[in-house]
C-alpha positions in Angstrom: -53.9 21.4 -65.0 -50.3 21.4 -66.3 -48.1 24.1 -64.7 -45.8 25.8 -67.2 -42.7 27.7 -66.5 -42.0 31.1 -68.1 -39.7 29.4 -70.6 -42.2 26.8 -71.5 -44.9 29.5 -72.0 -42.4 31.4 -74.3 -41.8 28.3 -76.4 -45.5 27.7 -76.8 -45.9 31.3 -77.9 -43.1 30.8 -80.5 -44.9 27.6 -81.7 -48.0 29.8 -82.3 -45.9 32.3 -84.2 -44.4 29.6 -86.4 -47.9 28.4 -87.2 -49.0 32.0 -88.1 -46.0 32.1 -90.6 -47.2 28.8 -92.1 -44.2 26.9 -90.8 -45.0 23.3 -89.7 -43.2 22.7 -86.4 -43.6 18.9 -86.7 -43.4 18.2 -90.4 -44.3 14.7 -91.7 -41.9 14.3 -94.6 -38.5 12.6 -94.2 -35.3 14.6 -94.0 -32.6 12.6 -95.9 -29.5 12.6 -93.6 -26.4 11.8 -95.7 -23.6 12.3 -93.1 -23.0 12.4 -89.3 -20.9 14.9 -87.4 -18.3 12.4 -86.3 -17.9 11.1 -89.9 -17.2 14.6 -91.1 -14.8 15.4 -88.3 -12.9 12.2 -88.9 -12.7 12.4 -92.7 -12.8 16.0 -93.9 -9.6 17.3 -95.5 -9.5 20.9 -96.8 -7.0 20.2 -99.5 -9.3 17.5 -100.9 -12.3 19.8 -100.6 -14.5 16.7 -100.0 -18.0 16.8 -98.4 -19.2 19.4 -100.9 -22.8 18.5 -100.3 -23.9 17.3 -96.9 -27.2 17.0 -95.0 -27.3 16.6 -91.3 -30.0 16.6 -88.6 -30.0 16.9 -84.9 -30.6 19.2 -81.9 -29.7 22.9 -81.9 -27.4 23.1 -78.9 -26.0 26.6 -79.1 -26.4 29.8 -81.1 -24.3 33.0 -81.5 -26.2 35.5 -83.6 -24.0 38.2 -85.1 -26.2 40.3 -87.4 -26.4 38.8 -90.9 -24.4 35.7 -90.0 -24.4 33.4 -87.0 -22.6 30.4 -85.6 -24.5 27.5 -84.0 -23.9 24.0 -82.9 -25.8 20.9 -84.0 -25.7 17.6 -82.0 -26.6 14.4 -83.8 -26.3 10.8 -82.6 -22.5 10.8 -83.2 -21.5 14.1 -81.6 -21.5 17.9 -82.3 -20.5 20.0 -85.2 -20.4 23.8 -85.8 -22.8 25.5 -88.2 -22.2 28.7 -90.0 -25.5 30.3 -91.0 -25.5 33.3 -93.3 -28.7 35.2 -93.9 -28.3 35.6 -97.7 -27.3 32.0 -98.1 -30.4 30.5 -96.5 -32.6 33.3 -97.8 -31.4 34.0 -101.4 -34.4 36.1 -102.4 -35.8 39.2 -100.9 -37.7 37.4 -98.2 -35.3 37.1 -95.2 -38.0 35.8 -92.8 -36.4 32.4 -92.4 -33.3 34.0 -90.9 -34.5 37.2 -89.4 -37.6 35.8 -87.7 -37.4 32.0 -87.6 -33.7 31.4 -86.9 -33.0 34.4 -84.8 -36.2 34.6 -82.8 -38.3 31.5 -83.0 -35.8 28.7 -82.7 -34.7 27.5 -79.3 -31.9 25.3 -77.9 -33.1 21.7 -78.1 -35.1 22.1 -81.3 -34.5 19.5 -84.0 -33.3 21.0 -87.2 -32.1 19.7 -90.6 -29.4 21.5 -92.5 -27.8 21.2 -95.9 -24.5 22.7 -97.0 -20.8 22.2 -97.5 -17.9 21.5 -95.1 -15.1 24.0 -94.5 -12.7 25.0 -91.8 -12.9 28.4 -90.1 -9.9 30.6 -89.6 -9.3 29.0 -86.2 -9.4 25.5 -87.7 -12.9 24.5 -86.6 -14.5 22.0 -89.0 -17.9 23.5 -89.8 -20.9 23.3 -92.0 -21.6 26.3 -94.3 -25.4 26.1 -94.3 -27.3 26.7 -97.5 -30.7 25.2 -96.4 -32.2 25.1 -92.9 -35.4 23.4 -91.9 -37.2 23.0 -88.5 -37.9 19.3 -87.9 -39.4 19.4 -84.3 -40.0 22.1 -81.8 -38.9 21.4 -78.2 -41.4 22.8 -75.7 -39.3 22.1 -72.6 -35.8 23.6 -72.2 -32.9 21.3 -71.6 -31.0 21.6 -68.4 -28.2 24.2 -68.8 -24.7 22.8 -68.6 -22.4 25.7 -67.6 -18.6 25.8 -68.0 -15.8 27.4 -66.0 -12.1 27.2 -66.1 -10.4 25.1 -63.4 -7.8 27.5 -61.9 -5.5 24.6 -61.1 -5.4 22.8 -64.5 -6.6 25.6 -66.8 -9.1 23.2 -68.3 -12.8 23.8 -68.9 -15.1 21.9 -66.5 -18.8 21.6 -66.5 -21.1 22.3 -63.5 -24.8 22.7 -62.7 -25.3 19.8 -65.2 -28.0 17.2 -65.0 -26.3 15.1 -62.3 -29.0 14.2 -59.7 -29.2 10.4 -60.0 -33.0 10.2 -59.4 -33.6 12.8 -62.1 -31.2 11.1 -64.5 -32.9 7.6 -64.0 -36.4 9.0 -64.3 -35.7 11.2 -67.3 -33.1 9.1 -69.1 -34.1 10.8 -72.4 -32.8 14.1 -70.9 -29.7 12.4 -69.4 -28.7 11.0 -72.8 -28.9 14.5 -74.4 -27.2 16.5 -71.6 -24.6 13.8 -70.6 -23.7 12.2 -73.9 -21.0 10.1 -72.3 -23.9 8.1 -70.8 -24.5 6.8 -74.3 -21.1 5.1 -74.3 -22.2 2.9 -71.4 -25.2 1.6 -73.2 -23.3 1.2 -76.5 -20.8 -1.0 -74.6 -23.7 -3.0 -73.0 -25.0 -3.7 -76.5 -21.5 -4.7 -77.7 -21.2 -7.0 -74.6 -24.4 -8.8 -75.5 -23.5 -9.0 -79.2 -20.0 -10.4 -78.3 -21.6 -13.1 -76.1 -24.2 -13.9 -78.8 -21.5 -14.2 -81.5 -19.4 -16.4 -79.2 -22.3 -18.8 -78.5 -23.4 -18.9 -82.1 -19.9 -19.7 -83.2 -20.1 -22.7 -80.8 -23.2 -23.9 -82.7 -25.7 -23.3 -79.9 -29.3 -22.2 -80.7 -30.8 -19.0 -79.4 -34.4 -19.7 -78.2 -37.3 -18.0 -76.5 -39.2 -19.4 -73.5 -42.4 -18.1 -71.7 -42.3 -15.0 -69.5 -45.7 -15.8 -68.0 -45.5 -19.1 -66.3 -48.1 -21.2 -64.4 -45.4 -22.2 -61.9 -42.3 -20.2 -61.2 -39.0 -22.2 -60.9 -35.3 -22.4 -61.7 -34.2 -20.2 -58.8 -34.8 -19.4 -55.1 -36.7 -16.1 -55.3 -40.1 -14.5 -54.7 -42.1 -14.0 -57.9 -44.4 -11.3 -59.2 -48.0 -12.7 -59.5 -50.6 -11.8 -62.0 -54.0 -13.1 -63.2 -55.1 -14.3 -66.6 -58.8 -13.3 -66.9 -59.8 -15.6 -69.8 -58.2 -18.7 -68.3 -59.1 -17.5 -64.8 -55.8 -18.6 -63.4 -52.8 -17.2 -61.5 -49.6 -16.7 -63.5 -46.1 -15.7 -62.5 -43.5 -13.6 -64.2 -40.5 -15.9 -64.6 -37.8 -15.7 -62.0 -35.6 -17.9 -64.3 -35.9 -19.8 -67.6 -33.9 -22.8 -66.5 -36.7 -25.4 -66.3 -37.9 -24.6 -69.8 -34.5 -24.6 -71.4 -33.9 -28.1 -69.8 -37.1 -29.3 -71.4 -35.5 -28.4 -74.7 -32.5 -30.5 -73.9 -34.9 -33.4 -73.1 -36.4 -32.7 -76.5 -33.2 -33.3 -78.3 -31.3 -30.0 -78.7 -27.7 -30.3 -77.7 -27.1 -26.6 -76.9 -29.6 -23.8 -76.2 -29.3 -20.3 -74.8 -31.6 -17.3 -74.1 -31.1 -13.7 -73.2 -34.1 -13.4 -70.9 -35.8 -10.7 -68.9 -36.4 -12.2 -65.5 -38.4 -10.7 -62.6 -37.9 -11.2 -58.8 -40.1 -9.5 -56.2 -37.3 -8.7 -53.9 -35.4 -5.7 -52.4 -33.8 -3.0 -54.5 -30.3 -1.7 -54.3 -27.4 -0.6 -56.5 -26.9 -4.3 -57.3 -30.6 -5.4 -57.7 -33.4 -4.3 -59.9 -36.8 -6.2 -59.9 -36.5 -6.7 -63.7 -33.1 -7.8 -64.9 -31.4 -9.5 -67.9 -29.8 -12.9 -67.7 -28.2 -15.2 -70.3 -28.8 -18.9 -69.6 -27.0 -21.6 -71.5 -27.5 -25.4 -71.4 -25.2 -27.8 -73.2 -25.8 -31.6 -73.3 -23.0 -34.1 -72.5 -20.9 -31.5 -70.6 -20.3 -30.9 -66.9 -19.6 -27.9 -64.6 -15.8 -28.2 -65.0 -16.2 -27.8 -68.8 -18.5 -24.9 -68.2 -15.9 -23.1 -66.0 -13.5 -23.1 -69.0 -16.2 -21.8 -71.3 -17.1 -18.9 -68.9 -13.4 -17.9 -68.7 -13.1 -18.0 -72.5 -16.3 -16.0 -73.1 -15.8 -13.3 -70.5 -12.2 -12.8 -71.6 -13.4 -12.4 -75.2 -16.0 -9.8 -74.0 -13.3 -7.8 -72.3 -11.2 -7.8 -75.4 -14.2 -6.8 -77.6 -15.0 -3.8 -75.4 -11.6 -2.7 -74.2 -9.0 -4.3 -76.5 -7.4 -5.9 -73.5 -8.2 -8.2 -70.6 -7.6 -5.5 -67.9 -10.6 -3.4 -66.9 -10.6 -0.5 -64.5 -13.5 -0.8 -62.0 -13.6 1.9 -59.3 -10.2 1.8 -57.6 -9.4 -1.7 -58.8 -7.9 -3.1 -62.0 -9.6 -6.4 -62.8 -7.8 -8.8 -65.1 -10.1 -11.3 -67.0 -7.2 -13.2 -68.5 -7.4 -17.0 -68.1 -7.1 -18.9 -65.8 -9.1 -17.6 -62.9 -8.5 -18.4 -59.2 -10.6 -21.4 -57.9 -11.8 -22.3 -54.4 -14.4 -24.6 -53.0 -17.0 -22.8 -51.0 -15.8 -24.3 -47.7 -12.1 -23.4 -48.6 -13.1 -19.8 -49.3 -15.0 -19.5 -46.0 -12.1 -21.0 -44.0 -9.6 -18.8 -45.9 -11.5 -15.5 -45.1 -13.0 -16.3 -41.7 -10.7 -18.9 -40.2 -13.7 -21.1 -39.5 -14.0 -24.7 -40.9 -17.7 -25.3 -41.4 -17.5 -28.5 -43.4 -18.7 -30.9 -40.7 -21.1 -28.5 -38.8 -24.8 -29.3 -38.4 -27.4 -26.5 -38.3 -26.9 -25.7 -34.6 -23.1 -25.4 -34.9 -23.6 -23.2 -38.0 -25.9 -20.9 -36.1 -23.3 -20.6 -33.4 -20.5 -19.9 -35.9 -22.7 -17.3 -37.6 -23.3 -15.6 -34.3 -19.6 -15.4 -33.6 -19.1 -13.8 -37.0 -21.9 -11.3 -36.4 -24.0 -12.7 -39.2 -27.7 -12.0 -38.7 -30.0 -15.0 -39.1 -33.7 -15.7 -38.7 -35.5 -18.9 -37.6 -36.7 -19.8 -41.1 -33.1 -20.4 -42.4 -31.9 -23.9 -42.9 -28.2 -25.0 -43.3 -28.1 -23.7 -46.9 -29.3 -20.2 -46.1 -26.9 -20.0 -43.1 -23.9 -21.0 -45.1 -25.0 -18.6 -47.9 -25.3 -15.7 -45.3 -21.8 -16.4 -43.9 -20.3 -16.5 -47.4 -22.2 -13.4 -48.5 -21.1 -11.4 -45.5 -17.5 -12.4 -45.1 -16.2 -13.8 -48.4 -18.0 -12.5 -51.4 -17.1 -8.8 -50.9 -13.4 -9.7 -50.7 -13.3 -11.5 -54.1 -12.2 -8.7 -56.4 -10.4 -10.5 -59.2 -12.6 -13.1 -61.1 -12.8 -16.2 -58.9 -14.7 -19.4 -59.2 -16.3 -20.7 -56.0 -17.1 -24.4 -56.5 -18.7 -27.4 -54.7 -21.7 -26.2 -52.7 -23.6 -28.1 -50.0 -26.5 -30.1 -51.5 -29.1 -28.1 -49.5 -28.1 -24.9 -51.3 -28.6 -26.2 -54.8 -31.9 -28.1 -55.5 -31.2 -28.3 -59.3 -27.6 -29.4 -59.3 -26.2 -32.9 -59.6 -24.6 -34.5 -56.5 -20.8 -34.3 -56.5 -19.1 -37.3 -57.9 -16.4 -37.4 -55.3 -17.6 -35.3 -52.3 -20.6 -36.6 -50.3 -23.1 -33.9 -49.3 -21.9 -31.5 -52.1 -23.1 -30.7 -55.6 -21.3 -29.9 -58.7 -21.9 -26.1 -58.9 -19.8 -23.0 -59.3 -20.4 -19.3 -59.1 -18.0 -16.7 -60.6 -17.4 -13.8 -58.3 -15.9 -10.5 -59.5 -15.6 -7.1 -57.9 -17.3 -8.5 -54.8 -20.4 -9.7 -56.5 -21.7 -12.9 -58.2 -21.8 -12.6 -62.0 -22.8 -16.1 -62.9 -24.0 -19.4 -61.5 -23.6 -22.9 -63.1 -24.2 -26.6 -62.4 -23.7 -30.0 -63.6 -27.5 -30.2 -64.0 -29.5 -32.7 -62.0 -31.0 -35.2 -64.4 -32.2 -37.9 -62.0 -36.0 -37.4 -61.7 -36.3 -39.3 -58.4 -33.5 -37.3 -56.8 -35.1 -34.1 -58.3 -38.5 -34.9 -56.8 -36.9 -35.4 -53.3 -35.1 -32.0 -53.6 -38.3 -30.3 -54.6 -40.1 -31.9 -51.6 -37.3 -30.6 -49.3 -37.9 -27.2 -50.7 -41.6 -27.4 -49.9 -40.7 -28.1 -46.3 -38.5 -25.0 -46.2 -41.5 -23.1 -47.6 -43.6 -24.4 -44.7 -40.9 -23.0 -42.3 -41.5 -19.5 -43.8 -38.8 -19.4 -46.5 -40.6 -17.2 -49.1 -37.9 -18.0 -51.7 -38.1 -21.8 -51.5 -38.8 -23.5 -54.8 -42.2 -25.1 -55.7 -42.7 -28.6 -57.1 -43.1 -28.6 -60.9 -44.8 -31.9 -61.9 -44.5 -31.2 -65.6 -40.7 -30.6 -65.3 -40.4 -33.9 -63.4 -42.4 -35.6 -66.1 -39.9 -34.2 -68.7 -37.0 -35.6 -66.7 -38.6 -39.0 -66.5 -38.5 -39.1 -70.3 -34.7 -38.8 -69.9 -32.3 -35.8 -70.0 -28.7 -36.4 -71.0 -25.8 -35.2 -68.7 -26.0 -31.4 -69.1 -24.0 -28.4 -68.0 -26.1 -25.2 -67.3 -25.1 -21.6 -66.8 -26.8 -18.3 -65.8 -24.8 -15.1 -66.2 -26.2 -11.7 -65.1 -25.9 -9.2 -68.0 -26.6 -6.2 -65.8 -23.8 -7.0 -63.3 -21.3 -7.9 -65.9 -22.2 -4.6 -67.7 -21.6 -2.7 -64.5 -18.1 -4.2 -64.3 -17.3 -3.8 -68.0 -18.4 -0.1 -68.0 -17.0 0.9 -64.6 -20.5 1.7 -63.4 -21.3 2.2 -59.7 -24.9 1.2 -59.8 -27.1 -1.2 -61.7 -29.3 1.8 -62.5 -26.4 3.2 -64.6 -26.6 0.2 -67.0 -30.4 0.1 -67.3 -32.1 2.6 -69.6 -35.2 2.7 -67.5 -34.6 1.3 -64.0 -37.5 0.7 -61.6 -38.2 3.7 -59.5 -40.6 4.5 -56.6 -43.6 6.7 -57.6 -42.6 10.2 -58.6 -43.5 12.9 -56.0 -45.4 15.3 -58.3 -46.6 18.3 -56.5 -50.3 19.0 -57.1 -51.4 22.3 -58.5 -52.8 24.8 -56.0 -55.9 26.8 -56.8 -55.1 30.2 -58.2 -56.5 31.9 -55.1 -54.0 30.1 -52.9 -51.0 31.0 -55.1 -51.4 34.7 -54.4 
């Protein structure tokens, strides 16, 4: 049985009263909105006497009843605007029930209403709507959290408190968060602008946006643990994709010169303020290019994103100001490790690497091979120190089963990652297109899996078959949209840039029997 608070009971009682009056609390017909609050605030000029007839809709956010006339505040998707509601204006005949009963007694904060009227300025200069028609559009049965205001004694400015600020509540009830904390909307608007800016950039280059399977018979394209499901009709195990790389490469084999996808990927791994099990990635593959070319493209694209969102290349992130203006700093992985730890690991075997890691207080487990050990050292001692956008290039071959061997440096591959604000935001290769070498790399991954590495890649025979038909030299890129959005919106946690982040089950207290409540 649902437990209702006193306010929720009162709202349901008002709903019943509205029904008795013959007023539909959830009408079906459209309400034709002609203007938005921000549009009126930005464009109204009293001397022009424009906006003679307007229709707006939104939530009732405040109400100050003063006898025959009242002031209220309406919030629509663009912002808030004041309403002036006069009894005789909205009830021109003898029946004053709409004002005296409905508006004054049966409407609550949070209800959706539609109003028609004309724009004017009050004596104190507040742009307002002189309401001539008012209609209930949807009754809210739960009260919104109350945001209180007080004056800061030091600055004399109004500040809010007791707002909807608990992170867990905000992430679980994003619909409330967006209403009570409207600045949150700006984050998601910027995220959409970020994606659109990247999409426009890639389309202008002539690359084709495509879609690839989310449910896959084999997971591949990254070192990660997958989510597993079962298809009943086919009686087979399927996996939610951890990456779309192998499918996009198949399209390059098929003759497309440039393909990209904004994809939802899923990795059955730990959660943190930088990791969500479901995340968004943009992957791009371009034929006849290499990783050096791709570095230049990433610089150009991310610089353009910063300009589109902020009008400049400098972005404030926490205590740091990050500048995305080209060119970015570049180090090889071994150069970066030596720069920040003083340890040259280039010639070390696995035993020496384990010894170096121990001296650096990097925790390892027995399943880790050379690649994992190097990655742990880099992640612990280098990555957090890279605040300005930096390319880390030329990784050991063991770390990159899908990247082409370096043309000049034995034992390395042509790979880079872009690190910014202490976290990786993209990963790119000169893609491995030698099917014999690729098979050997997959077989090496199978051996790591036998050692207990749950993130080792599996061998994909169909992908190898595709490579055997021939894939041209190709540059590939994966860029994390969530992490880039965190940086571009100055957000502390990945949950702040996801409308509905994954959460542990909600602890809902069960109802007690009535006898126990006494």
